[in-house]
Every structure is written in C-alpha cells, then in structure tokens.
N, C-alpha and C positions, 0 to 999 in steps of 0.2 A: 504494500500500500504506500502510495506517495502522499505525504502531507503537504498540501499546496503552500507554496511560498514563492516569492520572486526569484529566489536563488535556484529553484529547481524547475522553472518553466521549461516545458518541452520534454519532460521526463514522465509525464502522467501515464503514458502507455507502457512504461517499463515495470510492469507488475509480474509477480510470480516468476522472476528470473533469478537464478543462482549467481552469486558473485564468484568468478573463477580466479581472478587475479586482482591484486591491488598494487598499483605502480609497477607492474611487471612481475610481481612475486606471486607464484601459484599458491592458492590456499589449500590448507589441509583441514581446517576446522574453524568454527565460529570464534573461538578464543584468539586464534591467529588473526582473523579479520579485525577484531576489535583492537588488538595490539598494533597492527600495521596502520590502521587509521589514526589511532591516538598518537603514534610516534612519527607521523608523516613530517618530513623536513623539506619537502619541495613546495613550490608555489601552488602547483595544481595537484589534486588528488584524482587519479585515474582508476576507475573501477571497470574492469572487463567482465561482462556478464555473458550468460549463455546466449546462444543464437547470434553471436557476433555483435551484440549491443554493447555500447561503451558510454559511460558517464564520466565527464570531466568537470570537476568543480574547483573553484579557487578555494584552497584549503582554509585560509584565514577567514574569508567571508563565510564559508560554510560553517566553520566552527562557531563564529559569532552568531550567525542566524539560527543555529541549532537550538540554542536555549530559548530564543523567542518563539520558535515553532513549537517546541515542547510546551511552553507556557500557554500559547494560544489554544492548543489542543488538549490541555489539561493532563499532560503526561509528566509524572514526577521525576523520571530519570531516563537517560538515553539508553541504558542497558539494565539488565536484571541484576548485575553484580557491580 
C-alpha cells in the first residue's frame, strides 16, 4: 500500500511488489531491508522491485517526509521493532 504524499507521486500503482535490491544490494530478508534503508549514505535511495519496477527517492527528503506521512495516517512507528 502506498500512503499518498508529494514525495511518492507516480508510485501509487507499485503495490504488492517485493523489494529485490536496495542501492544494488540483493536482499535476503526484511531485517536487511530495514538496515540498508536506515544506513543509506547516498543522495538517492534506489529500490529495485519485482517485475522490473524501480523506485528512486531523494533519501533526505524521504526521511523527513516519512514522519509527516506517518502522523497524517495515524501510524505510531515506521517499523514493528
């Protein structure tokens, strides 16, 4: 599910797709996904999804907007841990 915001315009149809790589690193599990996103040191965060779909976000802007999106939709935390 994509929670609408100006930062993710154009990605509304990217539902039910598994993330395969983060900034070129192939994923093994959800814990690694969380770690790679949190430790991103590049300007852009690239998520390669199934079916050849790609999401590229400005990491700094996405990180800042995440908390506003969570607040808007009444979500207490970005992850369960």
